[in-house]
C-alpha positions as CSV (number, residue, x, y, z in Angstrom):
1,M,-9.3,50.6,191.2
2,D,-5.9,49.6,192.3
3,R,-4.5,46.3,191.0
4,T,-1.6,43.9,191.6
5,V,0.9,43.6,188.8
6,Y,3.5,40.7,188.4
7,T,6.5,41.1,186.2
8,G,9.1,38.7,184.7
9,C,12.6,39.6,183.8
10,Y,16.0,38.4,182.6
11,G,18.5,38.2,185.4
12,N,19.9,36.0,188.2
13,A,18.3,35.2,191.5
14,E,21.6,35.6,193.3
15,D,21.7,39.2,192.0
16,G,18.2,39.9,193.5
17,Q,16.3,39.4,190.2
18,G,13.1,37.5,189.8
19,V,9.3,37.9,189.7
20,G,8.4,41.4,190.6
21,V,5.2,42.2,192.6
22,W,3.8,45.8,192.2
23,R,0.8,47.8,193.1
24,L,-0.8,49.8,190.2
25,D,-2.6,53.0,191.2
26,G,-5.8,52.8,189.1
27,A,-6.3,56.6,189.2
28,T,-2.8,57.7,188.0
29,G,-1.2,54.6,186.4
30,A,1.7,54.7,188.8
31,L,3.5,51.5,189.8
32,H,4.8,50.9,193.3
33,H,7.2,48.0,194.1
34,V,6.1,45.5,196.7
35,Q,8.4,42.5,196.4
36,T,10.9,40.6,194.2
37,A,10.6,36.9,194.5
38,P,14.1,35.6,193.5
39,V,14.2,33.2,190.6
40,N,16.4,32.9,187.5
41,S,15.1,34.6,184.3
42,P,11.3,34.2,184.8
43,S,10.5,35.2,181.3
44,F,6.7,34.8,181.7
45,V,4.2,34.4,184.5
46,A,0.6,33.2,184.7
47,R,-1.9,33.4,187.7
48,H,-4.2,30.5,188.6
49,Q,-7.9,31.3,188.2
50,N,-8.5,30.9,192.0
51,G,-6.1,33.7,192.7
52,R,-4.0,31.6,195.1
53,F,-1.1,30.5,192.9
54,L,1.3,32.0,190.3
55,Y,3.5,30.1,187.9
56,A,6.7,31.3,186.1
57,V,8.8,29.7,183.3
58,C,12.6,30.1,183.8
59,E,14.1,30.6,180.4
60,R,17.6,29.8,181.7
61,D,18.5,26.2,180.7
62,G,20.3,23.7,182.8
63,F,17.7,22.8,185.5
64,Q,19.1,20.1,187.9
65,G,21.8,19.0,185.4
66,S,19.3,18.6,182.5
67,P,19.5,20.8,179.3
68,D,16.0,22.1,180.1
69,G,14.4,25.1,181.7
70,A,12.2,25.1,184.8
71,V,8.7,26.0,185.9
72,V,8.3,27.6,189.3
73,S,5.2,27.5,191.5
74,F,4.3,30.3,194.0
75,A,1.6,30.7,196.6
76,I,0.0,34.2,196.6
77,N,-0.6,36.1,199.8
78,S,-4.3,37.1,199.7
79,Q,-3.6,40.3,201.6
80,D,-0.8,41.9,199.6
81,G,-0.2,39.7,196.5
82,T,3.3,38.7,197.7
83,L,4.8,35.4,196.7
84,A,6.2,32.3,198.5
85,E,7.9,29.7,196.4
86,L,6.3,26.2,196.4
87,G,8.7,24.3,194.2
88,K,10.2,23.8,190.7
89,V,9.8,21.2,188.0
90,R,11.7,20.6,184.8
91,S,10.1,22.3,181.7
92,H,10.9,19.3,179.4
93,G,12.4,21.6,176.8
94,T,15.0,24.3,176.2
95,S,14.4,28.1,176.5
96,A,11.0,27.8,178.2
97,C,9.2,30.9,177.2
98,H,5.4,30.9,178.0
99,L,2.7,29.2,179.9
100,T,-1.0,29.2,180.7
101,V,-3.4,27.6,183.2
102,D,-6.3,25.6,181.7
103,P,-9.8,27.0,182.5
104,S,-10.5,24.1,184.9
105,G,-7.4,25.0,186.9
106,T,-6.1,21.4,186.8
107,H,-3.1,21.8,184.5
108,V,-0.4,24.3,183.4
109,I,0.8,24.1,179.8
110,V,4.3,25.3,178.9
111,T,5.9,26.2,175.6
112,N,9.7,25.6,175.1
113,Y,11.1,27.8,172.3
114,G,14.5,26.2,171.9
115,N,13.4,22.7,170.7
116,G,9.7,23.3,170.0
117,R,8.1,21.2,172.8
118,V,4.8,21.7,174.6
119,A,4.5,20.2,178.1
120,V,1.5,19.7,180.3
121,F,1.8,19.7,184.2
122,P,-0.8,18.8,186.8
123,V,-1.7,21.3,189.5
124,G,-1.5,19.8,193.0
125,A,-3.9,20.5,195.8
126,N,-1.4,22.9,197.3
127,G,-0.7,24.6,194.0
128,A,2.6,23.0,193.3
129,L,3.1,21.4,189.9
130,G,3.6,17.6,189.5
131,E,5.8,16.0,186.8
132,A,4.7,16.4,183.2
133,T,1.8,14.2,182.1
134,H,2.5,14.8,178.4
135,V,5.2,16.3,176.2
136,V,4.4,17.1,172.5
137,Q,7.4,17.5,170.1
138,H,6.6,19.8,167.1
139,E,8.3,18.8,163.9
140,G,9.3,20.7,160.7
141,R,10.7,24.0,159.6
142,S,9.9,27.0,157.4
143,T,11.7,29.3,155.1
144,H,13.8,31.8,157.1
145,P,17.4,30.5,157.1
146,D,18.3,31.7,160.6
147,R,15.1,31.8,162.6
148,Q,13.1,28.8,161.2
149,H,15.5,25.9,160.9
150,G,13.2,23.9,163.2
151,P,10.2,24.3,165.5
152,H,10.0,27.1,168.1
153,A,6.9,26.8,170.2
154,H,6.5,30.4,171.5
155,Y,3.1,31.0,173.0
156,V,0.1,29.1,174.4
157,M,-3.4,30.1,175.4
158,F,-7.0,28.8,175.4
159,D,-9.6,30.1,173.1
160,P,-12.4,32.1,174.8
161,S,-14.7,28.9,174.8
162,G,-12.0,27.1,176.8
163,K,-12.2,24.1,174.5
164,Y,-9.1,24.6,172.4
165,V,-5.4,25.1,173.1
166,M,-3.7,27.5,170.7
167,V,0.1,27.3,170.3
168,C,2.0,29.8,168.1
169,D,5.1,28.1,166.6
170,L,7.5,30.7,165.2
171,G,9.7,28.1,163.4
172,L,6.8,26.4,161.6
173,D,4.7,29.5,160.6
174,K,1.7,27.8,162.2
175,V,-0.8,28.3,165.0
176,L,-1.4,24.7,166.2
177,I,-4.7,23.8,167.8
178,Y,-5.1,21.1,170.4
179,H,-7.6,19.6,172.8
180,L,-6.6,19.0,176.4
181,D,-8.0,16.0,178.2
182,T,-8.1,17.2,181.8
183,K,-8.5,13.7,183.2
184,T,-5.2,12.4,181.6
185,G,-3.3,15.7,181.1
186,H,-2.8,14.7,177.4
187,L,-3.0,17.0,174.3
188,S,-4.4,15.8,171.0
189,P,-4.7,17.7,167.7
190,A,-8.0,19.3,167.0
191,D,-9.9,18.4,163.8
192,F,-8.5,21.6,162.2
193,A,-5.0,21.0,163.5
194,Y,-3.4,24.3,162.6
195,A,-3.8,27.6,160.8
196,Q,-1.0,28.5,158.4
197,I,0.7,31.8,158.6
198,S,2.5,33.4,155.6
199,S,5.9,31.9,154.9
200,G,8.7,33.5,156.9
201,A,6.3,35.6,159.1
202,G,7.2,33.8,162.4
203,P,4.1,33.9,164.5
204,R,4.9,34.8,168.1
205,H,1.9,35.7,170.3
206,M,-1.9,35.9,169.8
207,D,-5.0,37.3,171.4
208,F,-8.8,37.1,170.9
209,T,-11.5,39.7,170.9
210,P,-13.7,39.5,174.1
211,D,-16.7,38.1,172.1
212,G,-14.5,35.3,170.7
213,R,-15.3,36.2,167.0
214,F,-11.8,37.2,165.9
215,A,-8.1,36.4,166.7
216,Y,-5.0,38.4,166.1
217,V,-1.5,36.9,165.6
218,V,1.6,39.1,165.9
219,N,4.4,37.9,163.6
220,E,7.9,38.4,165.1
221,V,10.1,37.9,162.0
222,G,7.8,39.6,159.5
223,S,6.9,42.6,161.8
224,S,3.2,42.2,160.9
225,M,-0.2,41.5,162.4
226,S,-2.5,38.9,161.0
227,A,-6.3,38.8,161.6
228,F,-8.4,35.7,161.7
229,S,-12.1,34.9,162.3
230,W,-12.6,32.2,164.9
231,D,-15.1,29.4,164.4
232,A,-15.5,28.0,167.9
233,D,-17.9,25.3,166.9
234,R,-15.4,23.8,164.4
235,G,-12.2,25.0,166.2
236,A,-11.0,26.7,163.0
237,L,-9.1,29.9,162.4
238,V,-10.0,31.5,159.1
239,Y,-7.6,34.0,157.6
240,V,-8.8,37.6,157.2
241,D,-5.9,39.9,156.4
242,T,-2.4,41.0,157.4
243,H,-0.8,44.5,158.0
244,T,2.7,45.7,158.7
245,T,3.2,47.0,162.2
246,I,5.9,49.5,161.2
247,P,6.0,52.6,159.0
248,V,6.6,51.8,155.3
249,D,9.7,54.0,155.3
250,F,11.4,52.3,158.3
251,H,14.2,49.9,157.1
252,E,16.3,49.2,160.3
253,N,16.3,46.0,162.2
254,T,13.0,45.4,164.1
255,S,10.8,42.5,165.3
256,C,7.4,42.2,166.9
257,A,6.8,40.8,170.4
258,Q,3.4,41.2,172.0
259,V,-0.2,41.6,170.9
260,R,-3.2,42.6,173.0
261,V,-6.8,43.3,172.2
262,H,-8.5,46.1,174.1
263,P,-11.2,44.9,176.5
264,N,-13.8,46.8,174.4
265,G,-12.9,44.7,171.3
266,H,-12.4,47.8,169.1
267,F,-8.6,48.0,169.1
268,V,-5.6,45.7,168.9
269,Y,-2.0,46.6,169.8
270,G,1.3,45.1,168.8
271,S,4.9,45.9,170.0
272,N,7.9,46.6,167.7
273,R,11.4,46.0,169.1
274,G,13.8,48.1,167.1
275,H,11.3,50.6,166.0
276,D,10.5,50.7,169.7
277,S,6.8,51.4,169.4
278,I,3.3,50.2,170.0
279,A,1.4,49.7,166.8
280,I,-2.3,50.6,167.0
281,F,-5.1,49.1,164.9
282,G,-8.8,49.5,164.9
283,I,-10.9,46.4,164.4
284,D,-13.7,46.3,161.8
285,Q,-16.6,45.0,163.9
286,A,-18.2,43.2,161.0
287,T,-15.3,41.5,159.4
288,G,-12.4,41.6,161.9
289,R,-10.2,43.4,159.4
290,L,-7.4,45.6,160.7
291,I,-7.6,49.4,160.4
292,P,-4.1,50.9,160.9
293,H,-3.9,53.8,163.3
294,G,-0.1,54.3,163.3
295,Q,2.5,53.8,166.0
296,T,3.2,55.4,169.4
297,S,6.7,55.3,171.0
298,S,6.9,52.7,173.8
299,G,8.7,55.2,176.0
300,G,11.9,53.1,176.0
301,K,13.9,50.5,174.1
302,T,12.9,47.0,173.1
303,P,9.3,46.7,174.2
304,R,9.3,42.9,174.6
305,N,6.0,42.9,176.4
306,F,3.0,45.0,177.4
307,T,-0.4,44.5,178.8
308,L,-3.7,46.3,179.3
309,T,-5.6,46.6,182.5
310,P,-8.9,44.7,182.6
311,D,-10.9,48.0,182.5
312,G,-8.9,49.1,179.4
313,A,-7.8,52.3,181.0
314,W,-4.0,51.7,181.2
315,L,-1.3,50.1,179.0
316,L,1.9,49.1,180.7
317,A,4.9,48.7,178.4
318,A,7.9,46.6,179.5
319,N,11.0,47.9,177.8
320,Q,13.7,45.3,178.1
321,G,16.4,47.4,176.5
322,S,16.0,50.5,178.8
323,D,15.1,48.6,182.0
324,S,11.8,50.4,182.3
325,I,8.1,49.9,182.6
326,V,6.1,52.9,181.2
327,S,2.4,53.7,181.9
328,F,0.1,54.9,179.2
329,H,-3.4,56.1,179.4
330,V,-5.7,54.5,176.8
331,D,-8.5,56.5,175.1
332,A,-11.2,53.9,174.8
333,K,-12.9,55.8,171.9
334,T,-9.9,56.3,169.7
335,G,-7.4,53.7,170.9
336,T,-4.8,56.5,171.4
337,L,-2.0,56.0,173.9
338,T,-0.7,58.9,176.0
339,E,2.2,58.6,178.4
340,A,1.0,59.1,182.0
341,G,4.4,60.4,183.3
342,H,5.0,57.4,185.4
343,V,8.1,55.2,184.7
344,V,9.6,52.6,187.0
345,H,13.1,51.1,186.5
346,T,13.6,47.4,186.9
347,N,16.1,45.0,185.4
348,K,15.3,43.8,181.8
349,P,11.5,43.4,182.2
350,V,10.2,40.9,179.7
351,C,6.7,40.2,181.0
352,V,4.0,42.3,182.8
353,V,0.7,40.8,183.9
354,V,-2.1,42.8,185.7
355,V,-4.6,40.9,187.9
């Protein structure tokens, strides 16, 4: 089936850059441009569960004279998926980089990479965001002298049960775990407040298997993938194993960016910026252990982001360095990726979301 795709990018609204709206041909994997909603550097977007609203974090700092970034709200046209801006709020941190909508649809949670803050915003009746109800400041550092001199909250998502908020902090080598009080909009640490990642790894993004049994964290600095089992009753991540995402004989500069689990729960993918590839792993269904299946070229340079369609048939790779989004067919039996022959060119794509 055809689907709507939203993309984020680095660029200026005055230059015609912003959140892209596309139509994905479910039969061929081809993308067709529909609209660009102008906004400055919308580095990540998230759609509300009701399908009526979309939110974007603006990674450019300096919103309304503050040092912070912004969060933009859009109304979605139900006929064609196009966007109309509803308003902006301050992100309450620098270099706002990711966001998610809570399962009840009442709040949006934003991570700010620059100073390691996590902010919660209420969703109004018309979809626009109100002022932040809570801002959490992460504290600490880890071992890398350049990348981990302080906290860098990079990614936020809910676990499959919807009870826990998971935040990857690259600067602390931790996945922090919270509860969200939807009545007050406040975050509180869970009983198992964090999972420790190996020193200097730099956890960036994560994803869960559809059955909620396992979670996978891609480590930006260490160019590796870490596997965990997930105890939803206790809210605890239990370490399983870690594998490199690059060939052992590759020694040039590279870093990881995105991780996605295939909808069938049998494969997990991670992107390498520098090696410019998508790493493919099988998932041991009993233990969650990673089974390396090598790497496939991302079809461009610097694959900052990629996503899988809900049916698992297509992978769309956003190559920031080559201004391109490349479509791949996914073999659901082997996990293999094959370029479909469809490439669209758009300015510095850094996020791609299929709905």
